[in-house]
Residue frames as a rotation matrix with the C-alpha (Angstrom) as fourth column:
MET 1
0.599 0.800 -0.029 -0.03
0.800 -0.599 0.010 0.00
-0.009 -0.029 -1.000 0.01
LYS 2
-0.272 -0.688 0.673 1.30
0.620 -0.660 -0.424 3.45
0.736 0.302 0.606 -0.83
ILE 3
0.312 0.314 -0.896 1.56
0.882 -0.446 0.151 6.04
-0.352 -0.838 -0.417 1.88
THR 4
0.142 -0.233 0.962 1.48
0.594 -0.757 -0.272 9.71
0.792 0.610 0.031 1.03
GLU 5
0.046 -0.257 -0.965 3.31
0.941 -0.312 0.128 12.09
-0.334 -0.915 0.227 3.33
LYS 6
0.445 0.122 0.887 2.83
0.513 -0.847 -0.141 15.83
0.734 0.518 -0.439 3.22
GLU 7
-0.043 -0.580 -0.813 5.33
0.963 -0.241 0.121 18.13
-0.267 -0.778 0.569 4.90
PHE 8
0.666 0.289 0.688 4.77
0.459 -0.885 -0.073 21.91
0.587 0.364 -0.723 5.16
ASN 9
-0.414 -0.819 -0.398 7.65
0.902 -0.312 -0.297 24.29
0.118 -0.482 0.868 6.15
ALA 10
0.572 0.766 -0.293 5.99
0.807 -0.589 0.033 27.20
-0.147 -0.256 -0.955 7.82
LEU 11
0.098 -0.639 -0.763 9.15
0.246 -0.728 0.640 29.41
-0.964 -0.250 0.086 7.48
THR 12
-0.847 -0.522 -0.104 9.58
-0.025 -0.157 0.987 29.00
-0.532 0.839 0.120 3.77
GLY 13
0.072 0.921 -0.382 5.95
-0.768 -0.194 -0.610 28.23
-0.636 0.337 0.694 2.79
GLU 14
-0.460 -0.335 -0.822 7.32
-0.837 0.471 0.277 25.15
0.295 0.816 -0.497 0.93
GLU 15
0.413 0.691 0.594 5.18
-0.757 0.623 -0.198 22.02
-0.506 -0.367 0.780 0.70
THR 16
-0.615 -0.651 -0.445 6.74
-0.780 0.587 0.219 18.67
0.119 0.482 -0.868 -0.02
ILE 17
0.564 0.791 0.238 4.55
-0.761 0.609 -0.224 15.64
-0.322 -0.055 0.945 -0.96
THR 18
-0.601 -0.723 -0.342 6.22
-0.791 0.599 0.124 12.21
0.115 0.345 -0.931 -1.08
GLU 19
0.689 0.718 -0.098 4.81
-0.709 0.696 0.115 8.71
0.151 -0.010 0.989 -1.74
ARG 20
-0.568 -0.822 -0.048 6.40
-0.792 0.561 -0.240 5.57
0.224 -0.098 -0.970 -0.44
GLU 21
-0.015 0.480 -0.877 5.54
-0.083 0.874 0.480 1.93
0.996 0.080 0.027 0.21
GLU 22
0.653 0.252 0.715 4.50
-0.704 -0.148 0.695 1.06
0.281 -0.956 0.081 3.78
THR 23
-0.464 -0.885 0.040 6.91
-0.816 0.409 -0.408 -0.75
0.345 -0.222 -0.912 5.92
LYS 24
-0.425 0.298 -0.855 6.31
0.155 0.954 0.255 -4.20
0.892 -0.024 -0.452 7.29
ALA 25
-0.837 0.118 -0.535 5.64
0.526 -0.099 -0.845 -2.80
-0.152 -0.988 0.021 10.79
GLU 26
-0.720 0.614 -0.324 3.13
-0.595 -0.786 -0.168 -0.28
-0.358 0.072 0.931 9.36
LYS 27
-0.408 0.557 -0.723 1.42
-0.571 0.462 0.678 -3.12
0.712 0.690 0.129 7.39
GLU 28
-0.604 0.095 -0.791 1.20
0.502 0.816 -0.285 -5.26
0.619 -0.570 -0.541 10.45
ALA 29
-0.877 0.289 -0.383 -0.19
0.172 -0.556 -0.813 -2.41
-0.448 -0.779 0.438 12.51
ARG 30
-0.570 0.719 -0.396 -2.80
-0.821 -0.495 0.284 -1.54
0.008 0.487 0.873 9.87
GLU 31
-0.319 0.493 -0.810 -3.95
-0.238 0.785 0.571 -5.17
0.917 0.375 -0.133 9.56
ALA 32
-0.756 0.056 -0.652 -4.14
0.618 0.390 -0.683 -5.50
0.216 -0.919 -0.330 13.36
PHE 33
-0.857 0.440 -0.267 -6.24
-0.285 -0.838 -0.466 -2.36
-0.429 -0.324 0.843 13.48
ILE 34
-0.425 0.716 -0.554 -8.58
-0.794 -0.001 0.608 -3.62
0.435 0.698 0.569 10.86
ALA 35
-0.457 0.193 -0.868 -8.92
0.246 0.966 0.085 -7.04
0.855 -0.175 -0.489 12.63
ASN 36
-0.884 0.106 -0.456 -9.61
0.430 -0.200 -0.880 -5.20
-0.185 -0.974 0.131 15.94
GLN 37
-0.717 0.633 -0.291 -12.28
-0.656 -0.755 -0.026 -3.03
-0.235 0.172 0.957 14.25
VAL 38
-0.317 0.604 -0.731 -14.03
-0.461 0.576 0.675 -6.08
0.829 0.551 0.096 12.78
GLN 39
-0.602 0.033 -0.798 -14.02
0.574 0.713 -0.403 -7.74
0.555 -0.700 -0.449 16.17
LEU 40
-0.898 0.300 -0.323 -15.45
0.075 -0.618 -0.782 -4.62
-0.434 -0.727 0.532 17.91
GLN 41
-0.589 0.707 -0.392 -18.16
-0.786 -0.388 0.482 -4.37
0.189 0.592 0.784 15.18
ALA 42
-0.358 0.381 -0.853 -19.07
-0.033 0.908 0.419 -8.02
0.933 0.178 -0.312 15.69
GLU 43
-0.739 0.080 -0.669 -19.31
0.669 0.205 -0.715 -7.52
0.080 -0.975 -0.205 19.52
ALA 44
-0.840 0.475 -0.261 -21.42
-0.372 -0.856 -0.360 -4.36
-0.394 -0.206 0.896 19.11
GLU 45
-0.392 0.729 -0.561 -23.83
-0.702 0.157 0.695 -6.28
0.595 0.666 0.450 16.82
ALA 46
-0.451 0.161 -0.878 -24.01
0.385 0.922 -0.029 -9.15
0.805 -0.351 -0.478 19.23
ASN 47
-0.870 0.108 -0.481 -24.76
0.435 -0.293 -0.851 -6.84
-0.233 -0.950 0.208 22.08
ALA 48
-0.681 0.682 -0.269 -27.45
-0.726 -0.676 0.126 -4.98
-0.096 0.281 0.955 20.06
THR 49
-0.312 0.552 -0.773 -29.07
-0.351 0.690 0.634 -8.33
0.883 0.469 -0.022 19.17
ALA 50
-0.586 0.089 -0.805 -28.99
0.664 0.621 -0.415 -9.54
0.464 -0.778 -0.423 22.80
LYS 51
-0.901 0.323 -0.291 -30.44
-0.047 -0.737 -0.674 -6.17
-0.432 -0.593 0.679 24.01
ALA 52
-0.520 0.750 -0.409 -33.24
-0.803 -0.265 0.534 -6.39
0.292 0.606 0.740 21.39
ALA 53
-0.364 0.305 -0.880 -33.97
0.105 0.952 0.286 -9.95
0.926 0.012 -0.378 22.44
LEU 54
-0.811 -0.003 -0.585 -34.19
0.584 0.070 -0.809 -8.96
0.044 -0.998 -0.054 26.07
LEU 55
-0.805 0.533 -0.260 -36.48
-0.466 -0.840 -0.279 -6.05
-0.367 -0.103 0.925 25.35
ALA 56
-0.362 0.682 -0.635 -38.70
-0.609 0.342 0.715 -8.34
0.706 0.646 0.292 23.23
LYS 57
-0.522 0.059 -0.851 -38.76
0.430 0.880 -0.203 -10.86
0.737 -0.472 -0.484 26.05
LEU 58
-0.826 0.186 -0.532 -39.78
0.441 -0.374 -0.816 -8.22
-0.350 -0.909 0.227 28.54
GLY 59
-0.016 0.861 0.509 -42.28
0.995 -0.035 0.091 -6.80
0.096 0.508 -0.856 26.06
ILE 60
0.605 0.167 -0.779 -41.12
0.369 -0.925 0.088 -3.25
-0.706 -0.340 -0.621 26.37
THR 61
0.844 -0.280 0.459 -39.56
0.365 -0.327 -0.872 -0.73
0.394 0.903 -0.174 24.01
ALA 62
-0.137 -0.987 -0.087 -36.09
0.839 -0.069 -0.540 0.85
0.527 -0.147 0.837 24.32
GLU 63
-0.403 0.104 0.909 -37.64
-0.242 -0.970 0.003 4.14
0.883 -0.219 0.416 25.42
GLU 64
0.747 0.645 0.162 -39.66
-0.361 0.189 0.913 2.38
0.558 -0.741 0.374 28.14
ALA 65
0.541 -0.610 -0.580 -36.44
0.749 0.663 0.001 0.69
0.383 -0.434 0.815 29.32
VAL 66
-0.506 -0.718 0.478 -34.73
0.447 -0.692 -0.566 4.01
0.738 -0.072 0.671 29.56
LEU 67
0.049 0.649 0.759 -37.62
-0.535 -0.624 0.569 5.33
0.843 -0.434 0.317 31.65
LEU 68
0.879 0.271 -0.393 -37.34
0.100 0.700 0.707 2.36
0.467 -0.660 0.588 33.98
LEU 69
0.277 -0.898 -0.343 -33.70
0.898 0.369 -0.241 2.82
0.343 -0.241 0.908 34.51
SER 70
-0.372 -0.466 0.803 -33.75
0.255 -0.883 -0.394 6.52
0.892 0.058 0.447 35.05
């Protein structure tokens, strides 16, 4: 994957843009981040499903649950 870096020198007003290939460490970090995001999304969806099932079992809406807990 290409990485674009932009450097701005405030003293001279010069802007330098360079493109380079990502390093092995950057690639590993990016892939770990993506895997973590996928896991977090799956957990959030599982929690939402469990919450919806509980509310259905209790026969109340999310708004009614908020009122009960406040």
